[in-house]
MITOR-463604 format. One line per 2 residues: their letters; for each residue x, y, z of N, C-alpha, C. Coordinates in steps of 0.001 Angstrom, whole numbers, plus 500000, padded with zeros to 6 digits. Each point is the difference from the previous one (the first is absolute). Example, Ala and Ser with C-alpha at 12.3 -4.5 7.8 and 13.67 -1.06 7.14 Angstrom:
AS	513190:494310:507800:499110:501190:500000:500900:501200:500000 | 499650:501050:499280:500820:501190:500060:499230:501090:500730
//
This chain:
MN	709724:304174:653448:499758:499634:501410:501335:499636:500655 | 500205:500494:501226:501256:499732:500679:500117:498522:500349
QP	501189:499430:499798:500270:498612:500355:500565:499937:501414 | 499618:498985:500808:500549:499876:501358:501503:499782:499953
AT	500673:500598:500971:501462:499862:500063:500365:498557:500286 | 501003:499534:499333:500467:498629:500220:501465:500001:500315
ID	500444:498943:500630:501412:499831:500346:500526:498874:499146 | 501017:500269:499240:500512:498959:499110:500705:498914:500781
AP	500203:498859:499360:500587:498836:500661:501381:500261:500546 | 500920:500677:499268:501332:500255:500564:499941:500800:501288
AR	499082:500982:500056:499887:500799:501223:499540:499143:501161 | 499005:499102:499714:499528:499121:501072:501113:499100:500492
RT	500787:499471:499046:501097:499111:500393:501046:500749:500808 | 500268:501249:499590:500982:500809:500728:499529:500269:501421
GF	498695:500349:500120:499468:500256:501341:500065:498769:500883 | 499672:498836:499433:500066:498764:500776:501437:499681:500404
GE	500926:500245:499059:501406:499726:500311:500529:500893:501103 | 499606:501294:499950:500443:500911:501053:499415:499600:501351
AL	498722:499598:499997:499371:499571:501257:500683:498753:500552 | 500374:499084:499095:500669:498771:500430:501362:500296:500591
KS	500719:500957:499371:501321:500359:500511:499912:500673:501358 | 498937:500786:500206:499856:500724:501263:499432:499135:501122
WD	499527:498798:499656:499406:499110:501009:501092:499430:500891 | 499908:500254:501282:501003:499532:500956:499637:498581:500433
WR	500490:499014:499252:499633:498611:500255:500494:499518:501349 | 501046:500642:500523:500548:499528:501275:499030:500207:501157
RY	499077:500944:499836:499002:500214:501038:499067:498807:500133 | 499855:499227:498931:499038:498904:499980:500680:498633:499887
VI	501335:499967:500142:500709:498743:499767:499591:498937:501016 | 499665:500406:501230:499633:499013:501006:498690:499320:499633
YI	499046:500757:499466:498712:499424:499639:500136:499111:498762 | 500817:500458:499054:500256:499178:498817:500702:498713:500399
GF	501031:500138:500847:500747:498827:500452:499134:499033:500778 | 499105:500530:500836:499120:499141:500794:499114:499163:499091
VV	499413:500642:499003:499119:499275:499072:500789:498950:499221 | 501186:500365:499522:500811:499074:499213:500391:498780:500826
VF	500478:500225:501234:500414:498884:500855:498808:499133:500371 | 498866:500631:500296:498817:499235:500365:499559:499097:498848
VF	499941:500560:498802:499598:499204:498835:501002:498880:499738 | 501296:500294:500166:501036:498990:499774:499818:498803:500927
FA	499837:500260:501299:499829:498902:500953:498640:499320:499832 | 498985:500771:499630:498679:499398:499789:500047:498966:498891
IL	500786:500296:498947:500122:499048:498890:500922:498853:500371 | 501137:500323:500628:500997:498983:500311:499514:499031:501078
LH	499262:500513:500991:499642:499190:501169:498493:499788:500114 | 499312:500002:498873:498548:499869:500072:499561:498639:500533
DQ	500858:498994:499869:499666:498667:500508:500406:499794:501451 | 500658:500979:500602:500506:499847:501360:499288:500904:501003
GF	498851:500487:499636:499168:500740:500945:500368:501450:500186 | 500764:500582:499066:500407:501391:500178:498796:500935:500051
LS	498998:499738:499167:498841:500883:499919:498887:499641:500981 | 500232:499051:500863:498967:499633:500963:499790:501150:500992
PN	498769:500216:500443:499741:501096:500951:500858:499905:501253 | 500219:498789:500503:500814:499844:501209:501435:500463:499772
NL	500561:499669:498830:501376:500395:499730:500115:501506:499810 | 499046:500609:499291:500040:501444:499802:499836:500736:501331
LN	499122:499476:500856:499834:500593:501324:501273:499826:500818 | 500671:498873:499812:501239:499739:500715:501096:500983:499598
IF	500018:500421:498726:500980:500986:499549:499797:501314:500753 | 498752:500435:500109:499708:501222:500744:500401:499859:501460
RQ	499706:498837:500589:500316:499791:501406:501519:500024:500235 | 500740:499331:499130:501448:499907:500178:500712:501324:499787
TS	499421:500874:499190:500644:501284:499739:499519:501113:500932 | 499054:499701:500863:499413:501047:500837:501034:500679:500891
TI	500832:499215:500654:500970:500579:500925:501041:500835:499256 | 500472:499494:498866:500938:500766:499189:499354:501295:499522
TI	498727:499931:499624:499297:501196:499539:499967:501058:501088 | 499728:499584:501231:499947:500949:501109:501357:500656:500219
IA	501067:499200:500016:501341:500565:500147:500309:500944:498845 | 499597:499626:498792:500296:500793:498817:499263:501338:500003
VG	498841:500075:500651:499299:501278:500110:500872:501010:500750 | 500565:499577:501133:500909:500874:500731:501247:500318:499194
MT	500519:499009:499276:501193:500204:499184:499742:500989:498877 | 498768:500071:499503:499668:500960:498949:500278:501429:500464
YV	499623:500313:501221:500240:501341:500544:501500:500262:500146 | 500728:498998:500450:501442:500166:500203:500702:500265:498675
IA	499709:499197:498988:500669:500152:498711:499526:501261:499285 | 498725:500339:500142:499495:501239:499397:500701:501219:500583
AA	500467:499892:501234:500748:501084:500642:501501:499898:499733 | 500389:499131:499053:501406:499823:499589:500851:499396:501107
QI	499401:499096:500792:500732:499264:501018:499828:498503:499749 | 500565:499186:500874:499865:498540:499905:499972:499439:501409
DL	499303:498900:500193:499931:499353:501320:500236:498506:499828 | 501190:499567:500349:500361:498585:499890:499702:499217:501275
SV	499462:500658:501003:499806:499345:501296:498586:499467:500205 | 499112:500153:499008:498589:499668:500228:499785:498514:500280
GS	500733:499123:499306:499815:498571:500216:500419:499579:501392 | 501160:500469:500439:500466:499630:501345:499165:500676:501078
TA	499469:501187:499705:499094:500660:500948:498736:499176:500185 | 499481:499455:498912:498820:499137:500088:500296:498771:500855
GL	501164:499392:499813:500365:498836:500810:500122:500341:501469 | 500662:501126:500310:500142:500415:501397:498646:500323:500608
AS	499142:500678:499243:498665:500321:500520:499202:498736:500277 | 500172:498968:499170:499251:498759:500214:500394:499328:501317
VV	501292:499959:500297:500413:499323:501233:499677:500841:501228 | 500136:501325:499898:499667:500860:501138:498501:499939:500278
TA	499195:499974:498949:498549:499862:500175:499663:498673:500664 | 500616:498933:499522:499738:498683:500591:500399:499956:501462
MG	501132:500577:500335:500447:500024:501400:499081:500866:500852 | 499533:501118:499437:499083:500863:500743:498661:499327:500257
IA	499491:499277:499004:498734:499276:500181:500150:498917:501051 | 501121:499292:499970:500226:498937:500979:500098:500544:501421
SW	500518:501208:500153:500216:500555:501334:498828:500817:500521 | 499366:500799:499113:498989:500952:500480:498662:499933:499275
GP	499922:499291:498896:498741:499932:499272:500101:500647:498631 | 498920:499896:499200:500063:500442:498605:500182:501503:499804
LP	499262:500823:500747:500104:501446:499790:501396:500532:500324 | 500574:499664:501172:501382:500432:500247:500973:499434:498973
GI	499743:498773:499551:500872:499416:498982:499969:500794:498709 | 498797:500441:499585:499869:500814:498790:500740:501326:500157
LC	499846:500625:501176:500698:501264:500258:501512:499807:499979 | 500462:498867:500512:501439:499709:499971:500493:499855:498561
GL	499212:499324:499177:500381:499842:498604:500065:501329:499268 | 499011:500874:500230:500022:501319:499383:501157:500840:500512
AV	500343:499816:501270:501131:500744:500566:501301:499645:499298 | 500138:498736:499602:501192:499598:499256:500127:500815:498719
GA	498909:500083:499241:500035:500769:498768:500262:501472:500243 | 499404:500547:501075:500200:501418:500315:501449:500287:500364
VV	500609:499112:500791:501387:500213:500412:500949:499869:498810 | 499836:498920:499237:500877:499795:498836:499835:501136:498998
GS	498755:500354:499685:499760:501077:499050:500524:501335:500482 | 499871:500280:501295:500486:501263:500553:501523:500084:499943
IN	500663:498898:500320:501468:499995:499928:500463:500202:498562 | 499388:499253:499088:500351:500173:498587:499768:501439:499551
GA	498833:500524:500331:499656:501353:499566:500905:501062:500602 | 500342:499856:501282:500854:500991:500653:501409:499996:499418
LV	500549:498822:499772:501357:499917:499469:500089:500549:498581 | 498956:499768:499215:500009:500473:498614:499700:501494:499928
SM	498961:500447:500690:499561:501387:499849:500857:500986:500797 | 500455:499605:501178:500738:500929:500861:501512:499931:499802
LG	500532:498798:499799:501443:499859:499840:500422:499911:498543 | 499041:499833:499100:500318:499976:498580:500675:498732:499519
IP	499882:498926:500762:500574:498727:499567:499094:499408:498918 | 500568:499491:498909:499152:499419:498948:499097:498899:500533
SF	498751:500010:499569:499024:499034:500503:500399:498568:499654 | 500686:499814:498886:500450:498663:499630:500890:499418:501098
LV	500949:500790:500495:500938:499517:501021:499314:499829:501351 | 499156:500966:500358:499313:499929:501302:499117:498765:500075
TL	499175:499795:498982:499045:498888:500055:500676:498648:499771 | 501124:500002:499283:500761:498761:499868:500549:499573:501353
GM	500524:500976:500762:500455:499692:501355:498866:499584:500909 | 498840:500670:499860:498852:499653:500838:499476:498612:499662
LG	500120:499585:498748:499607:498646:499619:500717:498976:500866 | 501327:500149:500105:500769:499065:500816:499665:500087:501471
IA	499792:501221:500503:499675:500177:501418:498672:499344:500336 | 498986:500229:499162:498665:499472:500285:499964:498480:499948
VG	500574:499412:498961:499948:498538:499899:500867:499359:501080 | 501120:500634:500329:500838:499468:501078:499305:500073:501342
TA	499308:501107:500259:499271:500147:501260:498883:498972:500111 | 499259:499805:498916:498910:499025:500015:500522:498591:500249
QW	501117:499664:499396:500580:498669:500202:500552:499856:501402 | 500568:501069:500516:500618:499983:501328:498961:499809:501103
IT	498910:500784:499959:499037:499958:501106:499148:498738:499979 | 500008:499284:498888:499217:498757:499918:500875:498758:499990
AS	501324:500187:500040:500934:498879:499888:499714:499171:498745 | 499604:500697:498935:499705:499398:498690:498805:499058:499999
AP	499208:500034:501074:498838:499108:500095:498715:500769:499714 | 499007:499363:499387:498710:500674:499769:499265:500225:501315
IP	499238:501072:500068:499179:500319:501169:498540:499778:499612 | 499364:498946:500506:498617:499706:499583:499011:501043:500500
IL	498951:500217:499222:498904:500880:500396:498747:499143:500135 | 499500:499896:501219:498887:499116:500292:498669:500743:500133
DD	500020:501310:499815:498778:500791:500110:499222:499919:498679 | 498872:499312:500023:499226:499791:498773:499427:501294:499435
TY	499629:500926:500882:499441:501265:499529:501030:500777:499188 | 501210:500084:500531:501062:500691:499277:500265:499325:498651
NT	500141:498697:500020:500312:499277:498766:498907:500168:498949 | 498741:500038:500453:498894:500164:499064:500007:501383:499365
IF	500227:501034:500812:499988:501370:499485:501227:500274:499133 | 501151:499539:500441:501254:500299:499312:500439:498844:499104
GS	499168:499693:499016:500503:499149:498943:499367:498644:499820 | 499499:499378:501061:499495:498641:499858:498522:499929:499654
GN	499253:501057:500305:498560:499955:499814:499548:500484:498637 | 498721:499780:499728:499368:500439:498758:498780:500849:500324
IG	499655:500883:499074:498738:500719:500079:499148:499483:498847 | 499124:499064:500312:499289:499284:498952:500989:499164:499216
PI	499976:500098:498682:500943:499228:499192:501345:500701:499809 | 500118:501244:500504:501204:500796:499756:500972:499857:501164
PG	501243:499575:499747:500995:499902:501072:500264:501361:500638 | 500194:499982:501313:500261:501242:500713:501225:500745:499494
LI	501012:499267:499559:501207:500651:499491:499691:500893:498800 | 499090:499565:499155:499639:500807:498838:499290:501280:500442
IW	499167:499899:501033:499340:501193:500542:501042:500984:500524 | 500981:499477:500759:501059:500856:500534:500731:500725:498874
SG	500394:499255:498970:500750:500625:498910:499143:501013:499258 | 498700:499692:499828:499113:500938:499337:499880:501315:500751
VF	499925:499923:501318:499912:501211:500822:501271:500836:499859 | 501151:499354:500048:501261:500737:499897:500175:500610:498618
VA	499636:499256:498961:500124:500531:498639:499072:501197:499808 | 498759:499886:500451:499040:501095:499839:500460:501247:500758
AG	500415:499809:501258:500452:501143:500796:501265:500609:499412 | 500941:499141:499600:501248:500501:499440:499796:500756:498710
AV	499100:499511:499146:499742:500660:498722:499361:501368:500209 | 499043:500084:500898:499312:501261:500249:500952:501031:500597
VL	500774:499588:500992:500907:500945:500668:501058:500516:499032 | 500576:499111:499191:501067:500431:499089:499471:500913:498901
AR	498808:499730:499504:499484:500746:498852:499151:501207:500372 | 499406:499985:501208:498980:501006:500300:500299:500903:501182
TK	501110:499801:500687:500240:500780:501214:501251:500861:499867 | 500103:500974:500880:501166:500880:500040:501266:499202:500297
FG	499902:499051:500910:501163:499180:500332:500496:499243:498769 | 499086:499421:499242:500396:499281:498796:500700:500901:499001
RQ	499472:501202:499802:500629:500946:499073:501383:500405:500483 | 500155:500146:501306:501306:500365:500546:501010:498864:499854
VL	499540:498768:500130:500884:498848:499790:500524:499997:498570 | 499105:500202:499027:500402:499994:498597:500903:501186:499684
AT	499706:501159:500591:500836:501180:499773:501395:499807:500580 | 500075:499391:501172:501303:499739:500630:500839:499069:499142
GG	499385:498971:499455:500736:499068:499163:500328:500554:498636 | 499138:500881:499469:500223:500540:498666:501133:500998:499942
NR	500027:500937:500922:501064:501011:500037:500044:500551:501415 | 500916:499471:500781:500039:500355:501422:500313:501480:500202
TA	500911:500539:499203:500358:501411:500147:498805:500898:499717 | 499292:499702:498905:498816:500787:499665:498928:499854:501071
AD	499858:498797:500543:499009:499788:501056:500337:500822:501241 | 501290:500084:500339:500416:500831:501135:499636:501457:499773
FT	500194:500492:498786:499704:501395:499696:498508:500294:500041 | 499173:498994:499790:498552:500212:500058:499451:499871:501420
GI	500870:499755:500954:499576:499943:501391:499735:498615:500538 | 500266:498970:499222:499807:498631:500473:501169:499607:500888
NT	499701:499476:501155:501044:499510:500908:500409:498601:499525 | 500969:499949:499098:500364:498724:499390:500629:499031:501007
KR	500660:500530:501004:500562:499111:501030:498872:499289:500752 | 498944:500759:500303:498869:499390:500701:499311:498957:499120
IT	499854:500306:498712:499376:499044:499083:500832:498729:499913 | 501308:500144:499905:500879:498826:499953:499856:499160:501253
FQ	499974:500662:501152:499805:499272:501266:498656:499280:499996 | 498960:500676:499545:498654:499426:500064:499836:498794:499084
VL	500583:500046:498799:499815:498855:499092:500742:498766:500519 | 501149:500193:500628:500723:498857:500555:499304:499472:501262
LL	499414:500905:500785:499196:499567:501143:498779:499220:499523 | 499345:500510:498965:498836:499309:499440:500384:498612:499503
SG	501132:499896:499320:500448:498713:499482:500235:499001:501135 | 500600:500467:501092:500223:499121:501139:498701:499525:500625
LV	499033:500902:500141:498711:499620:500586:499260:498999:499110 | 500006:500250:498691:499326:499089:499077:500665:498630:500029
AS	501336:499976:500071:500712:498724:500076:499650:499245:501270 | 499809:500716:501109:499634:499325:501251:498600:499391:499900
VA	499077:500669:499308:498678:499415:499784:500115:498731:499160 | 500848:500045:498978:500225:498810:499186:500559:498859:500850
GM	500901:500326:500918:500534:498971:500885:498932:499392:500888 | 499069:500827:500483:498907:499478:500821:499060:499130:499186
LY	499846:500321:498720:499178:499159:499133:500688:498660:499721 | 501318:500027:499841:500742:498747:499888:499770:499145:501251
AG	500105:500650:501154:499844:499275:501263:498597:499411:500137 | 498975:500754:499592:498635:499501:500099:499712:498882:499016
RL	500518:500138:498779:499732:498968:498988:500727:498708:500320 | 501244:500119:500473:500809:498818:500299:499948:499612:501475
QS	499220:500764:500783:499742:499728:501415:501280:499859:500815 | 500974:500804:499652:501259:500033:500752:500819:501196:499544
GR	500901:500426:500872:500964:501020:499634:501350:499353:499766 | 500677:500410:498927:501292:499398:499687:500848:501013:499252
FQ	501301:499991:500257:500856:501014:499405:500095:499854:498487 | 499698:498808:499464:500068:499812:498541:498843:500647:499255
WG	498876:500271:500690:498871:500585:499289:500417:501347:499415 | 499727:500186:498747:500341:501253:499334:501345:500009:499312
TG	500768:498924:500138:501320:499958:499377:499880:500154:498478 | 500712:500954:499450:499982:500241:498558:498830:500826:499500
DE	499084:500371:500893:498829:500755:499551:500365:501388:499488 | 501131:500544:500490:500402:501320:499527:500261:500000:498484
LS	500572:498894:499505:500281:499914:498561:498704:499905:499196 | 499076:499177:500475:498715:499868:499308:499222:501305:500029
AI	500042:500698:501137:499270:501259:500117:500578:501061:499077 | 501322:500100:499949:500637:500982:499120:499666:499692:498546
AA	500088:498728:499629:499671:499614:498627:498554:500339:499673 | 499074:499738:500935:498584:500302:499766:499784:501495:499802
VI	500670:500809:500806:499833:501454:499908:500525:500529:498669 | 501197:499567:499603:500592:500511:498766:499247:499484:498784
LG	499654:498713:500010:499200:499462:498903:498656:500712:499886 | 499476:500442:501143:498692:500657:500005:500006:501409:499471
GT	501176:500556:499693:500038:501321:499391:500555:501102:500867 | 500363:499710:501251:500635:501012:500843:501444:500165:499556
SL	500408:501239:499790:501350:500251:499512:501032:499665:501072 | 501019:499251:499619:501087:499668:500918:500744:501244:500446
FG	499879:501087:499242:500706:501236:500294:499125:501002:500754 | 498802:499584:500389:499114:500851:500779:499174:500936:499139
GS	499007:500613:500630:499198:501008:499334:498695:499511:499402 | 499819:498699:499876:498736:499458:499505:499706:498702:500734
GT	498721:499678:500098:499633:498777:500700:498548:499655:499780 | 499699:498722:499975:498625:499537:499837:499796:498728:500813
VI	499127:500075:500964:499743:498850:500864:499241:498913:499237 | 499104:500394:499099:499277:499006:499208:500976:499233:499116
GT	500956:500703:499417:501031:499328:499226:500803:499044:500855 | 500285:500399:501234:500718:499128:500935:499215:498719:500256
LF	498689:500122:500141:499157:498819:500185:500172:499034:498830 | 499964:500517:498778:500151:499128:498833:501418:499449:499904
GS	500985:500776:500437:501361:499482:500028:500137:498837:500952 | 499377:500121:501166:500023:498909:500966:499266:498775:499474
LL	498845:500231:499378:499236:498883:499435:500766:499319:498868 | 500737:500781:499212:500792:499414:498918:501071:499069:500558
IG	500673:500429:501067:501011:499153:500620:499355:498738:500570 | 498846:500152:500659:499298:498838:500522:499528:499074:498900
LI	499565:500575:498894:499566:499214:498851:501151:499163:499455 | 501165:500624:499876:501179:499291:499489:500423:498897:500967
NN	500050:500316:501291:500379:498980:500989:499048:498807:499962 | 498700:500285:499939:499007:498940:499963:500141:499152:498748
GL	500192:500658:498865:500160:499263:498755:501241:499138:499986 | 501092:500522:500576:501246:499230:500032:499868:498775:500903
IL	499262:500154:501104:499783:498855:500895:499189:498930:499288 | 498918:500407:499338:499183:499030:499273:500767:499366:498844
AG	500974:500744:499458:500813:499462:498907:501092:499058:500491 | 500170:499917:501335:500953:499050:500565:501360:500569:500327
LD	500191:501334:499959:501291:500580:500338:500152:500062:501521 | 501231:499816:500473:500236:500050:501443:500286:501429:500448
SS	500211:500171:501309:500134:501347:500562:501227:500730:499479 | 501100:499278:499765:501203:500660:499501:499774:500572:498610
QQ	499283:499277:499173:499697:500499:498655:499051:501195:500065 | 499088:499976:500968:499119:501147:500177:500792:501241:500400
QV	501046:499811:500825:500840:501123:500398:500694:500611:498790 | 500443:499149:499079:500651:500494:498786:499028:500872:499200
VR	498777:499520:499850:498997:500770:499264:499684:501304:500708 | 499890:499958:501325:499708:501214:500763:501115:501029:499832
GG	501250:499533:500002:501110:500912:499762:499925:500625:498622 | 499602:499194:499010:499824:500543:498663:498916:501056:499947
II	498944:499810:500778:498916:500974:500055:500507:501332:500548 | 500826:499956:501039:500523:501226:500593:500868:500753:498991
IL	500848:499262:499263:500826:500639:498975:499113:500636:498934 | 498965:499277:499583:499076:500537:499013:499295:501245:500524
AV	499651:499972:501275:499311:501145:500599:500880:501248:499967 | 501259:499843:500339:500928:501128:499975:500186:500500:498571
AL	500103:499065:499037:500207:500366:498599:498824:500797:499447 | 498797:499696:500488:498798:500666:499500:499608:501211:500816
AR	500769:500293:501068:499651:501127:500862:500016:501289:499207 | 498963:500826:500219:499897:501270:499297:500689:501079:500803
KK	501028:500602:499427:500703:501083:500699:499293:501302:499736 | 499635:500661:501084:499244:501265:499855:500957:501173:500033
//
């Protein structure tokens, strides 16, 4: 009688070893890191309320604005560009929105805030795509222009927002037990993930970042894609600025300061290649949450803001070191 075929132990071990070697752990490092950091703080700070529902909800709330900015940054980096002006754009949009609401009402104020993002993003996109200036230099210069303009037009003073409807919709209100900021970030993450993974525009963004010359030969207008991702980043940053203004009920040039670093770190930690050609918005969400988790844990552990900056800088270095080159 024929015996069933069997696989000997060495063959099984060899197959497992080959599968382990072929497993690209870097694709999942953000999820592994998130679990490890969460468990670490849960054990270390279990007596200080780290696992309380209010604190966990607070982590989501505090990272919402960074998550929104990082969604736009995912498209920029996936296209092999960079945008250092998003934080200052958010600050400028917050003060312009506040001034518009004070002068004409909430709807014109919102349009003014979006116009800030459209103008900044269009200038960045035109200089990079049409004149060929590196995006690092263009957006670094725009960072200074935007924050200087915001400080100049407000004389460094906050602009209060007294419209309760605006404040409730843009950051201060809740939908049941869920903070409005979390709803905003969820909408941006869902839309960003679908567009990047499921649409022609998303495929063209990844193709442009992966191999621009090859993308040109396939008929993709890479200059237009470059312009569009920087315009998108500016618009998303302006929405983040309006959310800052609604949550803090004022516009101020400091809102958004340093957010570009957190957003870049979230995107790279989330699995988007620093060299372009790949991107994942869901990974970006977890990258942002990881940074928020670390910040929250460090605060509960008693570290001050300067020490948090040191840790954040270390995260950015780690993100670059783990970046997958395609």
